[in-house]
ZADOLO-268023 format. One line per 2 residues: number of its first residue (from 1); their letters; for each residue x, y, z of C-alpha. Coordinates in steps of 0.05 Angstrom, whole numbers. Layout:
N
NUM> A> X Y Z ~ ...
//
This chain:
178
1> XX> -77 -465 205 ~ -99 -484 275
3> XX> -105 -410 293 ~ -149 -394 233
5> XX> -215 -397 270 ~ -191 -345 321
7> XX> -162 -300 266 ~ -227 -303 227
9> XX> -271 -288 287 ~ -282 -212 286
11> XX> -327 -210 347 ~ -269 -186 390
13> XX> -258 -124 347 ~ -288 -59 373
15> XX> -348 -28 340 ~ -304 32 322
17> XX> -255 -12 286 ~ -310 -48 248
19> XX> -340 19 228 ~ -273 46 207
21> XX> -265 -12 159 ~ -336 -3 133
23> XX> -366 -67 161 ~ -430 -28 176
25> XX> -442 -11 103 ~ -463 -63 50
27> XX> -420 -27 -2 ~ -355 -33 37
29> XX> -370 -93 81 ~ -338 -149 40
31> XX> -274 -113 23 ~ -271 -82 92
33> XX> -275 -151 124 ~ -218 -174 79
35> XX> -175 -114 98 ~ -189 -124 172
37> XX> -172 -198 165 ~ -107 -178 131
39> XX> -88 -135 191 ~ -105 -191 238
41> XX> -62 -240 198 ~ -4 -191 198
43> XX> -10 -182 273 ~ -1 -257 281
45> XX> 62 -259 240 ~ 38 -278 171
47> XX> 91 -251 125 ~ 52 -243 60
49> XX> -22 -227 54 ~ -59 -213 -10
51> XX> -125 -175 -8 ~ -162 -182 -74
53> XX> -214 -133 -101 ~ -258 -159 -156
55> XX> -323 -191 -176 ~ -370 -222 -126
57> XX> -426 -272 -131 ~ -480 -219 -136
59> XX> -446 -183 -194 ~ -395 -229 -227
61> XX> -384 -181 -286 ~ -379 -119 -244
63> XX> -304 -116 -232 ~ -241 -78 -251
65> XX> -241 -112 -319 ~ -294 -65 -345
67> XX> -304 -78 -419 ~ -378 -61 -415
69> XX> -389 -1 -369 ~ -327 31 -341
71> XX> -362 87 -304 ~ -412 42 -267
73> XX> -363 -15 -253 ~ -303 26 -232
75> XX> -348 73 -192 ~ -378 15 -153
77> XX> -311 -19 -144 ~ -277 44 -120
79> XX> -333 59 -72 ~ -326 -12 -43
81> XX> -251 -6 -30 ~ -236 67 -15
83> XX> -255 68 59 ~ -228 -2 76
85> XX> -161 11 42 ~ -153 76 80
87> XX> -173 41 145 ~ -121 -13 134
89> XX> -65 39 127 ~ -91 80 186
91> XX> -98 18 230 ~ -29 -9 212
93> XX> 2 59 228 ~ -36 67 294
95> XX> -11 -2 316 ~ 61 13 297
97> XX> 59 -39 242 ~ 65 5 180
99> XX> 139 17 191 ~ 155 -56 177
101> XX> 97 -73 131 ~ 100 -57 57
103> XX> 32 -47 25 ~ 33 -55 -51
105> XX> -29 -33 -89 ~ -25 -55 -161
107> XX> -58 -87 -221 ~ -32 -125 -281
109> XX> -53 -73 -332 ~ -88 -7 -341
111> XX> -146 14 -385 ~ -141 42 -456
113> XX> -154 117 -463 ~ -204 103 -519
115> XX> -272 70 -510 ~ -288 -1 -527
117> XX> -359 -2 -553 ~ -400 52 -521
119> XX> -380 52 -448 ~ -323 3 -435
121> XX> -248 2 -445 ~ -199 -52 -465
123> XX> -135 -71 -430 ~ -75 -25 -434
125> XX> -9 -61 -419 ~ 32 2 -431
127> XX> 9 46 -373 ~ -19 32 -305
129> XX> -11 57 -234 ~ 16 22 -173
131> XX> 27 53 -105 ~ 67 33 -44
133> XX> 61 51 29 ~ 98 34 93
135> XX> 162 -6 102 ~ 208 53 91
137> XX> 175 76 27 ~ 178 151 20
139> XX> 106 177 24 ~ 78 228 -24
141> XX> 128 214 -79 ~ 110 198 -151
143> XX> 153 167 -204 ~ 138 164 -278
145> XX> 86 197 -322 ~ 44 175 -381
147> XX> 36 212 -446 ~ -21 262 -454
149> XX> -69 206 -475 ~ -50 158 -417
151> XX> -31 107 -470 ~ 43 97 -459
153> XX> 95 114 -406 ~ 129 178 -427
155> XX> 173 199 -368 ~ 214 149 -328
157> XX> 181 86 -356 ~ 186 28 -309
159> XX> 170 -46 -312 ~ 147 -97 -261
161> XX> 221 -113 -250 ~ 232 -42 -224
163> XX> 174 -49 -175 ~ 202 -115 -150
165> XX> 272 -84 -143 ~ 243 -26 -103
167> XX> 206 -73 -55 ~ 267 -118 -47
169> XX> 310 -57 -33 ~ 261 -35 21
171> XX> 267 -105 50 ~ 343 -99 51
173> XX> 353 -149 -6 ~ 399 -135 -66
175> XX> 354 -154 -124 ~ 415 -166 -169
177> XX> 443 -218 -121 ~ 376 -251 -109
//
């Protein structure tokens, strides 16, 4: 905790790094700052860092839980995180940190394939996407597939337990013994 002020002070970062994370763009600035701070925390030995993407004070209802306007909300949210997320992976790799850092990108549920009202969608606990990078995870591989409506898992259905087991395996931990 005593090193927090130094970690949070981004003045020492190069302009190129700040630009890579999108700190020069109002759309990507907040999430970009969080991703850059995550890298700085990892550099200093923090073993678990969560970067959250969601509502902000300006638009508290514009978030991934888009019951009202999926196209607008998800479009804005994706635009805010695309560049910073890519920058985090690129930066970790360039610094030799991606080999021993596992990045997990996930959510607690997906969205229904049918509309809710005119433009939103309700929660779908049966199908959603997670992705992993770094830490020995094989890049470019996919596992599982939804049905034609994206309603339920159809091929190789998995559960959170399976994701946890995969991460623990990459960490060298036998999930059955843990």
